[in-house]
N, C-alpha and C positions, 0 to 999 in steps of 0.2 A: 582404772575403769574396767568393769566386768567385760568379758569378751563379747557377749551378745550385745551389751549396751554400746560398746565401741563400734561394732559392725552396724548396728541400727543407726547410730549417729552419723557415721561416715556415709552410709548408703542413702539415708534420707536427705542429707546435705547435697549429695550428688544429684538426686532426683529433683531437688529444688532448682539446681542450676540448669538442668536440661528442660525444665518446664518454665524457664525465665523468671525464677524467683531468686531474690538475693538471700542466700543462706548465711550461715555463721561465718563462712570463709569460702574461698575459691577451691573447688575440688581438684585434686591432682590424680592423673592416671599414669600408668607405667606400662610400656610395651616391652616387657622384660624377658629376654631369652637367655642365651648362654653368657651374656656379658657379666651377669652377676657371679657366675662360677669363676670367671677370670678375675674379677674383683676380689674374690675370696682366696685367690692363689691356687685354685684347683683346676682339674681338667674334666671336661664333660665326658670324654670317652671312658673315664674311670668311674665317675659318680653315678652314671645311669645304671651301673651294675650293682650299686649299693643304695637302694631306695631310702633308708633312714638318713644317711649322710647327704644324699641328693636333696631331700626335702629340707633338711636342716640348713644346708648351704644356701639354697635358693631363697629361704625366708630370712636368713640372718641379716640381709641388707636392711630390712625394715625395723631392726633393732636400732638403727642409726638414722633412717630416712623415713619421713612421713609420706604416705601415699594412701589414697582413698579407694581407688578401684584399679583392677588389673585388666589389661587388654589381652595380649597373648603372653603366655609365660612358659618358661621351661624349654627343654629339648624336644625334638620331634622324631628322633631315631637314634639308634646306637651304632657302634662301629661294626656290629655283626653283619650289617648289610654289605659293607665293603668286603667282608670275608666270604660272603655267600655268593656274590655276583662277580662276574668277570669285569664289569664296569657299572658304575652307578652315576646317576645325575646329581644326587645329594650326598655329601660326605663331610667329614670333619677335616679341617686344615691341619697343617703340620704342627700347629700349637696345641692340638688336642682339645680345642675349645670352640673355635669359630665354625659355624655352619657355612658350607660352600656349595654353590650350585654350578654344575658343569652342564651347559645346555647341549643336549643331544637331540638334534632335529633332523631325522633321517629322510623327511619328505623332500623330493626333488621339485624343481620349479616347473617341470613339464608333466606333473602328476595330478594336476587339479581336476582333470576330467574324472579320474578314478575316485578322488575324494568326494566330488560333487555327486557322482552316481550313487555311492553307498559308503558313507563315512565309516560305519562299523566294519564292513567287509574290507575296506581299504586298510584299516588298522590291523585287523586280524590276519589278513592274507599277504599284506605287503610290508607294513611298517614293523610289526613285531618280529617277523623272521629276519628282517634286515638289521634291526636293532639288537635282538638277542638270538642270534643264530644257534647258539649252544643249546637253547631250550628245545629246538626242533631236531637237534642232532643227538641229544642225550636226555631222554625223558626222566631218568633218575635224577640227573643234575637239576632239571627243571622243577621236579617235585620238591627236592630238598631246599632249593633256593626260595621257592614260593612259600614253603612252610616257614622258613626263617623270616621272610618278609611279613607274613601274617602275624606271627608271634611277636615280632619286634614292634610292629605297629600297635598291637594290642597292649603290650607291656609298657611302652614308652608313652604313647599318646593317650591311652585310656587309663591304665592303672596308675602310672606315675603322675599323669596329668590330674587325675581325680584326687590323689593324695596331696599334691601340691596345692590345688585350689582349696581343699578342705583346711590344710594347715594355714594358708594365708588368711582365711576367714577366722579360724579359731584363735590364732596367735596375734593377728594384727588387724582384724576387722576389715580386711581387703576383699571385696567381692569381685569375681570375674564377670564382666558384663557382656562378653561376646560368646555366641554359641558356635563352638568349633565345627559342628555338623552342618551349619547353615551358612556356607560361604558361597557367594555369587561368583560365577565364572561366565563371562559373556563369550559369544562365539569368536570375537576378534581376539580376546585374550587367550582363548583356547588355541586358535591358529598360531598365535605369537609364541605361546609357552610350549606347546607340545608338537607342533607340526613343522613350521617353517623357521622358527627362531627369530632373533632380533634382526639380523641383516636380511634374511630371506623375506620376512613379512614386509619390512619397510621398502625393499626393492620391488616386491610384487605390487604394492599399493600404487607405485608409479608406472610399472611396465605392463601389468595385467590386472587392472582394477575390476574388470567385469568378472574375471575368474574368482578374484577374492570375494566379491559380493555374493556370487553364486555359492561359493564354499561356505560362507557365513550362514546363508539361508539353509543349506543342507545340515550344518552343525546345529542350528537352531531347531530344526524340525526333529532331528533324531536324538539330540542330547538334552536340549534345554526345554523344549515344549512339553514333554511328558511331565516334568516337574511343575511347569507353569500351570498345567491343567489340574494339578492337585491342590486343593485349598490349603492354605497355611493357617493354622489356628494358634500358633504361639505368639507371644508378645515380648517375653523376656526369658533368657538373655537375648541380645540383639543379633540379627544377621549382620554380616560384615563382608568386607571386600578389599583386597589389595590390588587394584587394577595396575597393570604394568605398561600398557602401550599408549593410553590416552595422551600423555604429555608429549608424545612425538607426533600427534595428529594435528592437522589444521582443524579449525572449527567446522568446516564443511565436511571433512572426513569423519569427524567425531559425530556429527549429527546423522550422517547417512549410514555409517558402518558400526557405530558403537551405541549411541544414545537410543537408537531405534530398538535395540534389544535391552539395554540397560534399564531404561525407564520402566517397562512392564515388569521386569524382574524385581526391582525395588518396590514397586507398587504392590506386588503380591505379598511381600514381607511386612509392609506397613499397614496392610488392609485391616489387620486385627488390633491396631493400636500400638504396635511395636515401633522401634526405630531401627535405622540401618546405619551401621558405622562404616564410613567410607574413608579409606586411607589414601589420600591424594599424593601418590608418589610423584616427585618432580614438581613442575610448575603448571598450575591450572587456571590462572587468572583469566585467560582468554575464553574460558567456558564456564566460569562460575555461575553465570545467569541461568544455565540450564536447570539448576536445582530449584529455581523459582517455579518450575513447572510441576514440582511435587508439593504435597501439602506442607504447610508451615510446621517447622520443628520436627519433621519426620526423619531427617537425616543429620547425623553428626559428621561434620567435615573435618577430617584430621589433616591439618595443613603441614606440608613438608617444606619445599623450597620457596614457597610464596611468602610474602610479607604478611605476618599474622595480623597486624593492626589494620592493614588495608583490607584483608579478608573479612575481618570483623565489621569494618565500616561498610563494605560493599555487598556482602552476602549474609553477614551475621544478623541482620534484622529479620531474615527469613529462615535460616537453618542454624543449628548449633555449631559452634566453632571449637576445635580442640587444637592445641599446639602451644607454641610460645618459647620453647627452649631448643636452641640449635646444638645438635650433637658435636658438630665440627668446632664450634666456638668453645664448648666445654672441654674439648681435648687440648685446646691451645691456650686457654686463659684461666686465671684463678676466678673464684666467685667475686672477689672485690672488683675485678675488671669488668664483669658483666652485670653487676648488681643494679646499676642505674637502668640498664636495658630491661632487666626483669621487672623492675618497679614500673617502668613505662608500660610494659605489656599488661600488667595487672590494672594499672590506672586507666588504660584505654579500653581494655577488653572486658573487664569484670562487671562494671556497672550495669544493672538490669538483668544479670544472669545470662544464660545462653553461652557460657564459656567454660572450658575445661583446660587446665594447664597440664602440658605433657611434653616429653621429648618429641622432636620431629620424627625421629627414626627409631627402629627397634634396637635394643641393646644386645648385640650378638657377638661382639669381638672384645678382646682385651682393650681396656681404655674407654669403652662405651659407658661404663659405670665408673665414676671417679669422685673425688672429693668435691669438685665443682658441681657436679650433678646433685650430689647429696645435699650440699649447702643450698643450692637453688631451690630444691623441693621444700626443704625445711623453711627457708626464708618466705616462700610463697604462702605456706600455711600460716606462719606467724604474722606476716605483713597484712595479709588479707583478713585475718581474724580481728585486726584492729579497726 
């Protein structure tokens, strides 16, 4: 099949599914990062320095495995950052493949007043000097490190990312459906990810909830609202979001501290006819019904630890559901051992459209892409085509 014809066929079939039409088969999506590099027996830290080999390696998986669309793909930085900074939050593990995050949350529990008064000033005058003191002691070091950071981000995320997306389309007809520049970050996720961290935020929610709420309002006003006040005119590729804290919240906390900001942010992106891809990390069953407050079929809910069939039955009549393949099971079982489960997912979730088959988690580590995963994706394409 000609390259452009394959792309058109795959993409049109995907569009049918998310518009609740039954296409020729169930579309498959892949959230493919550095796991493919490990599957090929290579190391990320070496490949990002060799763009042709990097692209060839990342696309070689699809010589063996059928996939229709791509979510996130490829590496996000190189080892140069570890060499330029004294400490980094994101780095590669000892295997030279796996992306690792080391959470550095320098805000103290008694500093909420400063954050609430002026978030930007608090970051520039308190957190940055504490987190990167060397920047303020040695300006030459700071200039060199920031230069490396800017160049690395441009080379890996923009240049290599564009090369990889183009190769996926041209060689395998796989379209990237997420807009990397349009990622939603709510105030509570920002507090969780960049200020107080996992333990600090969850403790503060219990011990100083009023301060947390005031801080979220301050972050909303200074960081989120300026973007909210700018009309969004795009529709495709879709905005997206990997929320980190909601699965740890009670429904009441979610409504008061998260959804109050989340909902208008999503509404901005879908106002022009686009869709929002929502990666539901952890368990979300207790708050599925919130997505009924948004227009029908405006959100694609990527199910992680929840039961995919239950999600399709309880919220799949209103929003699009993605998921169906558990990474943990694929690591422990052969395809023959999970074949009946995969068939049941397709039989229960595919009728009527509104369903995308995909791994529950991103493939970032050795073993995330294996023969079981490959066989499952191929089986879904063949089985649903019948």
